[in-house]
N, C-alpha and C positions, 0 to 999 in steps of 0.2 A: 298263345299269346304272351308275349314277355312283359313282365311288369317293369316300368320304367324307374320305379322307386326302391331303393335300397333300403329305406325304412320306413315306418310308419309315419316318424315326424316329418319326412321330406313330403309324404303324402298330404299329412295336416296343413303343412306350410302353403303348398300349393293351393289346397282346398279353400283356406281362408283368405289368400290372396285373389282368388277367382270370387269368391263372395264379397270381398271388399271391393272389387272392381263392378261387379252386379248393381251393388248399392250405391256406388258412385254414379253408374250411368242411370239408375233408377231415378235418383236425386235430381240429375241433370234434366231427364226426360219429363219427371214431374212438374220441374220449373216452367218448361215449355207449355204444361197443360195448364199450370197456374195462369200464366201470361195470356193464354187463350182465353181462359175463363173470365179474366177481367176486360177483355176485348168484348165478349159475350155481354157483359152488365152492362159496358158504356154504350154499346150499339142499341141494345133494347130500350136501354133509358132514355137515350138521346131519341129514340123513336116516339117516346110518351109512354111507355109500359114499365112497370113494376112488378112483382110478384109477392101476392098475400101471403102465401105460406111456403115455406121452402118445401121444393117438391112439389108445388101446386101450380096452377095455371097462370101465365100472364094475365095482367089485366090493366087496363088503364089507369095511370097514375091520376090521383083525385085532382079534379080541376084545381086552377087558382081562383081566388075570392075575386070579385069584380073591382073591389077597391086596389088589390096588388096589381090586376091588369092595366088599371088607369096609372100605377106607378110606373110598371114596366114599359108602359108606350113612350113613356119620358126618358127611360135610361137608356145609357149606351151598353147593349147587350153583346154576349158573345155571338160571334159569327154563326154558332149552332143553334142560337136561342130565338124564338120568336115571342111576341111580347105579350099573346094570348094561349101560349101553350105551355102546359104543365109537362117538362122535361129534364127539368133539374139543370139547366144549363144558363141561367143567369150570367155569370162569368166564365163556366166551365171548370173553374178551379176545384170543385168537388170531386166530378168524376176523373179531371184528369190527373189527380192525385192519389187513384187508385192504387194499390201495391199489394203484390203478392209477396207472400213468404214461405218458404219450404223449411219444415222442419220435421225430421223423424218420419219421412214418407208420407207426411200430409201437408197440406198447405191452408193459409188463410188469406183472406184479402180484405183490406181495409183501407180508408182513406188516411193520408199521412198530410202534416203541416198544416199551413195556414193559408188562406185567402188572402188577397189583397188589403182588405181592412183589418187584417188580424185575427179573424175570428178561425178557432180550429174546424178543419174539415170533419173531425170526428162529431163536434158539436152540431155542425151543420146536418151531418147526417141523421143524428138521433132527432133534430127536430123535424127533419123531414118524414121521418118514420112517424112521429107524433102526429103530424098533419095528415097521415094517410097515404104518403108517398114513399112506399117501401122498394127500395131498389138493389139492396146489397143482399140479395137472395137469388136462387136460381131455380128455376122451373123444371117440371118434369121431363119437359121436351130438350131443353138445355142439358140436364143430366144426362139424358140418353146420347145426346151429341158429344158431352166431354167424357162419357164412358168408352165411346167408340175410340175416341183419340187416344184414351189410355189403352186401350185394346191393341191400337196400332203402333204405340211407341214399347209396348211389352212384347209384342212380336218381333220388333226391331231388335230388342235386346236378347230375346230366345234365339234369333236367326243368327245373331252375331256370335253366340256360345257354340253353335253347333255347325 
């Protein structure tokens, strides 16, 4: 078998370029995984479930107080909200603001911006968690789903190499 490289420097350059391409592909695919994770969190939360501990089981969000239910009955709510259901969708702005950010082959998910009343969505998230409505976590089952998606993405990258 004939070596296509005339020097080690040529090989090293091609190898470095290949690694850069792989890292770019990983970053792009990880962005897709992060976006899918955001959708998993939104869907579960809108169904009225949170996760008490990271990697734990999903559980129903703590119920709304009777006083708050009365207030909500009179409010104009998001089309995804019900006056008597705890699903963090009074206006929908907090869940709709969830954003994923990829950095160094990992990602974070957090709310951004403010609601129509000017309240920071990060403050609303903190308040919800203080009230026992923890939504910005993933369950063991969701981790398995995300892991399978990552495996699929990695297989796609590896198949591209060979």
